[in-house]
Backbone as a printed PyTorch tensor [residue, N CA C, xyz], in Angstrom:
tensor([[[  0.8370,  -1.1690,  -0.0080],
         [ -0.0020,  -0.0030,   0.0120],
         [  0.8880,   1.2510,  -0.0060]],

        [[  0.5590,   2.1800,  -0.8580],
         [  1.3210,   3.4230,  -0.9120],
         [  0.8000,   4.4100,   0.1270]],

        [[  1.6020,   5.3950,   0.4230],
         [  1.1720,   6.4060,   1.3840],
         [  0.1430,   7.3690,   0.7940]],

        [[  0.0070,   7.3740,  -0.5080],
         [ -0.9410,   8.2790,  -1.1540],
         [ -2.2600,   7.5710,  -1.4390]],

        [[ -3.3300,   8.0740,  -0.8890],
         [ -4.6440,   7.4990,  -1.1160],
         [ -5.3740,   8.3820,  -2.0720]],

        [[ -5.6550,   7.8440,  -3.2760],
         [ -6.4020,   8.5750,  -4.2870],
         [ -7.8670,   8.1450,  -4.1480]],

        [[ -8.7820,   9.1050,  -4.0580],
         [-10.1970,   8.7360,  -4.0330],
         [-10.5220,   7.8640,  -5.2790]],

        [[-11.4830,   6.9690,  -5.1290],
         [-11.8350,   6.0360,  -6.1690],
         [-12.0330,   6.7480,  -7.5090]],

        [[-11.4370,   6.1550,  -8.5560],
         [-11.5500,   6.6910,  -9.9190],
         [-12.3820,   5.7580, -10.7740]],

        [[-13.1990,   6.3260, -11.6610],
         [-13.9340,   5.5230, -12.6250],
         [-12.9310,   5.0630, -13.6910]],

        [[-13.3580,   4.1590, -14.5320],
         [-12.4630,   3.7060, -15.6390],
         [-12.0660,   4.8870, -16.5090]],

        [[-13.0000,   5.7680, -16.7930],
         [-12.7150,   6.9520, -17.6070],
         [-11.6470,   7.8470, -16.9310]],

        [[-11.8490,   8.0680, -15.6300],
         [-10.9170,   8.9100, -14.9040],
         [ -9.5450,   8.2440, -14.8270]],

        [[ -9.5480,   6.9330, -14.6510],
         [ -8.2780,   6.2020, -14.6050],
         [ -7.5550,   6.3450, -15.9400]],

        [[ -8.2680,   6.2580, -17.0370],
         [ -7.6490,   6.4120, -18.3430],
         [ -7.0270,   7.8070, -18.4840]],

        [[ -7.7230,   8.8260, -18.0120],
         [ -7.1760,  10.1920, -18.0440],
         [ -5.9290,  10.3040, -17.1750]],

        [[ -5.9740,   9.7020, -15.9900],
         [ -4.8480,   9.7400, -15.0810],
         [ -3.6430,   9.0290, -15.6870]],

        [[ -3.8830,   7.9190, -16.3530],
         [ -2.7670,   7.2210, -17.0430],
         [ -2.2050,   8.0460, -18.1920]],

        [[ -3.0600,   8.7690, -18.9050],
         [ -2.5840,   9.6680, -19.9440],
         [ -1.6750,  10.7260, -19.3380]],

        [[ -2.1020,  11.2880, -18.2170],
         [ -1.3200,  12.3130, -17.5420],
         [  0.0210,  11.7730, -17.0800]],

        [[  0.0100,  10.5450, -16.5670],
         [  1.2250,   9.9240, -16.0750],
         [  2.2200,   9.7140, -17.2460]],

        [[  1.7100,   9.2890, -18.3660],
         [  2.5570,   9.1310, -19.5610],
         [  3.0830,  10.4720, -20.0350]],

        [[  2.2140,  11.4750, -20.0420],
         [  2.5360,  12.8080, -20.4860],
         [  3.6120,  13.4510, -19.5740]],

        [[  3.5420,  13.1010, -18.3130],
         [  4.4650,  13.6840, -17.3030],
         [  5.9150,  13.4390, -17.6930]],

        [[  6.2120,  12.3070, -18.2970],
         [  7.6210,  12.0020, -18.6730],
         [  8.1520,  12.9760, -19.6920]],

        [[  7.2710,  13.4860, -20.5410],
         [  7.7430,  14.3680, -21.6340],
         [  7.5170,  15.8400, -21.3130]],

        [[  6.5060,  16.1520, -20.5520],
         [  6.1520,  17.5480, -20.2880],
         [  5.5000,  17.6630, -18.8760]],

        [[  6.3060,  17.6300, -17.8360],
         [  5.7300,  17.6200, -16.4870],
         [  4.8640,  18.8090, -16.1470]],

        [[  5.2740,  20.0050, -16.5350],
         [  4.4760,  21.1830, -16.2580],
         [  3.1550,  21.1500, -17.0240]],

        [[  3.2180,  20.7710, -18.2760],
         [  2.0060,  20.7120, -19.0890],
         [  1.0500,  19.6560, -18.5510]],

        [[  1.5630,  18.5580, -18.0250],
         [  0.6830,  17.5220, -17.4900],
         [ -0.0830,  18.0420, -16.2600]],

        [[  0.5750,  18.8450, -15.4410],
         [ -0.1050,  19.4380, -14.2980],
         [ -1.1450,  20.4460, -14.7420]],

        [[ -0.8180,  21.2010, -15.7610],
         [ -1.7640,  22.1660, -16.3100],
         [ -3.0050,  21.4280, -16.8810]],

        [[ -2.7550,  20.3190, -17.5410],
         [ -3.8520,  19.5400, -18.1130],
         [ -4.7360,  18.9700, -16.9920]],

        [[ -4.1140,  18.5460, -15.9210],
         [ -4.8490,  18.0600, -14.7660],
         [ -5.7840,  19.1880, -14.2420]],

        [[ -5.2830,  20.3820, -14.1660],
         [ -6.1010,  21.5270, -13.7480],
         [ -7.2640,  21.7450, -14.7140]],

        [[ -6.9750,  21.6000, -15.9880],
         [ -8.0750,  21.7450, -16.9850],
         [ -9.1360,  20.6480, -16.8020]],

        [[ -8.6860,  19.4330, -16.5410],
         [ -9.6240,  18.3480, -16.3290],
         [-10.4950,  18.6220, -15.0960]],

        [[ -9.8760,  19.1360, -14.0490],
         [-10.6590,  19.4860, -12.8410],
         [-11.6870,  20.5580, -13.1580]],

        [[-11.2530,  21.5770, -13.8900],
         [-12.1460,  22.6900, -14.2650],
         [-13.3190,  22.1790, -15.1350]],

        [[-13.0800,  21.1560, -15.9290],
         [-14.1120,  20.5850, -16.7830],
         [-14.9940,  19.6120, -16.0450]],

        [[-14.6660,  19.3080, -14.7830],
         [-15.4710,  18.4120, -13.9720],
         [-15.0960,  16.9570, -14.1270]],

        [[-13.9650,  16.6840, -14.7650],
         [-13.5150,  15.2920, -14.9490],
         [-13.0340,  14.6930, -13.6020]],

        [[-12.4540,  15.4930, -12.7440],
         [-11.9700,  15.0680, -11.4280],
         [-12.5420,  16.0010, -10.3600]],

        [[-12.7590,  15.4170,  -9.1700],
         [-13.1360,  16.2570,  -8.0380],
         [-11.8790,  16.9600,  -7.5310]],

        [[-12.0770,  17.9180,  -6.6180],
         [-10.9210,  18.5930,  -6.0540],
         [-10.0020,  17.6000,  -5.3300]],

        [[-10.6370,  16.6930,  -4.5800],
         [ -9.8370,  15.7190,  -3.8000],
         [ -9.0480,  14.7870,  -4.7780]],

        [[ -9.6870,  14.3310,  -5.8090],
         [ -9.0030,  13.4890,  -6.7870],
         [ -7.8490,  14.2650,  -7.4730]],

        [[ -8.1570,  15.4840,  -7.8290],
         [ -7.1470,  16.3060,  -8.4940],
         [ -5.9640,  16.5530,  -7.5800]],

        [[ -6.1990,  16.8420,  -6.3120],
         [ -5.1200,  17.0880,  -5.3730],
         [ -4.2370,  15.8560,  -5.2450]],

        [[ -4.8650,  14.6780,  -5.0970],
         [ -4.1050,  13.4450,  -4.9780],
         [ -3.3210,  13.1470,  -6.2590]],

        [[ -3.9350,  13.3780,  -7.4050],
         [ -3.2470,  13.1160,  -8.6720],
         [ -2.0830,  14.1180,  -8.8720]],

        [[ -2.2580,  15.3260,  -8.4000],
         [ -1.1530,  16.3020,  -8.5120],
         [  0.0580,  15.8170,  -7.6970]],

        [[ -0.2000,  15.2930,  -6.5040],
         [  0.8820,  14.7480,  -5.6780],
         [  1.5030,  13.5600,  -6.4010]],

        [[  0.6740,  12.6960,  -6.9570],
         [  1.1710,  11.5270,  -7.6970],
         [  2.0830,  11.9670,  -8.8080]],

        [[  1.6390,  12.9320,  -9.5890],
         [  2.4370,  13.3950, -10.7590],
         [  3.7360,  14.0650, -10.3380]],

        [[  3.6870,  14.7810,  -9.2180],
         [  4.8880,  15.4920,  -8.7920],
         [  5.9090,  14.6630,  -8.0490]],

        [[  5.4600,  13.6440,  -7.3220],
         [  6.3840,  13.0120,  -6.3700],
         [  6.6180,  11.5120,  -6.5730]],

        [[  5.6860,  10.8070,  -7.1300],
         [  5.8390,   9.3620,  -7.1410],
         [  6.5450,   8.8550,  -8.4210]],

        [[  7.3710,   7.8530,  -8.2580],
         [  7.9620,   7.2290,  -9.4450],
         [  6.8870,   6.3380, -10.0890]],

        [[  7.1850,   5.7860, -11.2430],
         [  6.1820,   5.0420, -12.0000],
         [  5.6260,   3.8460, -11.2220]],

        [[  6.4940,   3.1490, -10.5000],
         [  6.0450,   1.9700,  -9.7460],
         [  5.0400,   2.3530,  -8.6440]],

        [[  5.3910,   3.3760,  -7.8830],
         [  4.5260,   3.8390,  -6.7850],
         [  3.2450,   4.4530,  -7.3520]],

        [[  3.3760,   5.1650,  -8.4510],
         [  2.1850,   5.7640,  -9.0900],
         [  1.2100,   4.6750,  -9.5650]],

        [[  1.7740,   3.6220, -10.1470],
         [  0.9110,   2.5190, -10.6430],
         [  0.2170,   1.8620,  -9.4160]],

        [[  0.9350,   1.7060,  -8.3190],
         [  0.3360,   1.0960,  -7.1170],
         [ -0.7770,   1.9880,  -6.5850]],

        [[ -0.5230,   3.2940,  -6.5360],
         [ -1.5750,   4.2130,  -6.0240],
         [ -2.8250,   4.1720,  -6.9360]],

        [[ -2.5950,   4.1400,  -8.2440],
         [ -3.7340,   4.0540,  -9.1600],
         [ -4.4680,   2.7220,  -9.0260]],

        [[ -3.7180,   1.6480,  -8.8160],
         [ -4.3380,   0.3340,  -8.6000],
         [ -5.2590,   0.3840,  -7.3840]],

        [[ -4.7640,   0.9910,  -6.3260],
         [ -5.5600,   1.0920,  -5.0820],
         [ -6.8150,   1.9650,  -5.3170]],

        [[ -6.7330,   2.9220,  -6.2320],
         [ -7.8810,   3.7790,  -6.4820],
         [ -8.9800,   3.0770,  -7.2760]],

        [[ -8.6530,   1.9270,  -7.8370],
         [ -9.6690,   1.1720,  -8.6480],
         [-10.7300,   0.5690,  -7.7660]],

        [[-10.4360,   0.4050,  -6.4960],
         [-11.4030,  -0.1400,  -5.5320],
         [-12.0540,  -1.4350,  -5.9850]],

        [[-11.2310,  -2.2940,  -6.5990],
         [-11.7140,  -3.6100,  -7.0070],
         [-12.5370,  -3.6290,  -8.2920]],

        [[-12.7290,  -2.4950,  -8.9440],
         [-13.4970,  -2.4490, -10.1810],
         [-12.7190,  -3.1870, -11.2710]],

        [[-13.2880,  -4.2980, -11.7570],
         [-12.5850,  -5.1510, -12.6940],
         [-12.2320,  -4.4310, -14.0000]],

        [[-13.1520,  -3.6280, -14.5080],
         [-12.8420,  -2.8970, -15.7830],
         [-11.6370,  -1.9710, -15.5890]],

        [[-11.6000,  -1.2920, -14.4750],
         [-10.4730,  -0.3960, -14.1750],
         [ -9.1640,  -1.1600, -14.0160]],

        [[ -9.2590,  -2.3030, -13.3270],
         [ -8.0310,  -3.1280, -13.1480],
         [ -7.4980,  -3.6280, -14.4530]],

        [[ -8.3980,  -4.0630, -15.3450],
         [ -7.9870,  -4.5370, -16.6940],
         [ -7.3290,  -3.3830, -17.4490]],

        [[ -7.9600,  -2.2200, -17.4100],
         [ -7.3950,  -1.0810, -18.1010],
         [ -5.9800,  -0.7470, -17.5520]],

        [[ -5.8770,  -0.7580, -16.2760],
         [ -4.5980,  -0.4410, -15.6280],
         [ -3.5200,  -1.4690, -16.0350]],

        [[ -3.8930,  -2.7240, -16.0070],
         [ -2.9000,  -3.7630, -16.3670],
         [ -2.4670,  -3.5980, -17.8160]],

        [[ -3.4020,  -3.3390, -18.7000],
         [ -3.0690,  -3.1610, -20.1150],
         [ -2.1830,  -1.9550, -20.3620]],

        [[ -2.5000,  -0.8490, -19.7210],
         [ -1.7260,   0.3600, -19.9270],
         [ -0.3770,   0.3020, -19.2600]],

        [[ -0.2910,  -0.2930, -18.1140],
         [  1.0040,  -0.3580, -17.3940],
         [  1.9580,  -1.2740, -18.1440]],

        [[  1.4570,  -2.3550, -18.6970],
         [  2.3040,  -3.2390, -19.4860],
         [  2.8350,  -2.4920, -20.7080]],

        [[  1.9570,  -1.7190, -21.3370],
         [  2.3800,  -0.9350, -22.4930],
         [  3.4550,   0.0790, -22.0720]],

        [[  3.2410,   0.7230, -20.9560],
         [  4.2440,   1.7310, -20.4970],
         [  5.5730,   1.0720, -20.1560]],

        [[  5.5420,  -0.1260, -19.5800],
         [  6.7480,  -0.8290, -19.2620],
         [  7.5330,  -1.1560, -20.5420]],

        [[  6.8100,  -1.5870, -21.5730],
         [  7.4810,  -1.8640, -22.8580],
         [  8.0530,  -0.6040, -23.4510]],

        [[  7.3170,   0.4800, -23.4020],
         [  7.7800,   1.7420, -23.9520],
         [  9.0170,   2.2560, -23.1980]],

        [[  9.0260,   2.1040, -21.8820],
         [ 10.1580,   2.5420, -21.0730],
         [ 11.3730,   1.6890, -21.3820]],

        [[ 11.1790,   0.4240, -21.6320],
         [ 12.2950,  -0.4570, -21.9520],
         [ 12.9740,  -0.0310, -23.2600]],

        [[ 12.1780,   0.4030, -24.2450],
         [ 12.6990,   0.8260, -25.5320],
         [ 13.4440,   2.1340, -25.4240]],

        [[ 12.9970,   3.0300, -24.5510],
         [ 13.6310,   4.3500, -24.4250],
         [ 15.0710,   4.2820, -24.0700]]])
């Protein structure tokens, strides 16, 4: 269990969070700005946005993946999405 508790995310929100996590590697400031835009559009609550901001700023990929896994709250669709995306990210990181 990570020290960061992210409020439960829907599959859609998890997908956005994973996009932000991927984007963070290339443009950290822009990913935080995009998170703010998502919050303004109502995609994330303030609590979710705050937790995701901490995730983006401080956690490495392994801890971030664990925090996101815990935010799935056992939702099978979200867990499948997370597994698929994390495997893809691991492959992409290996190639870099």
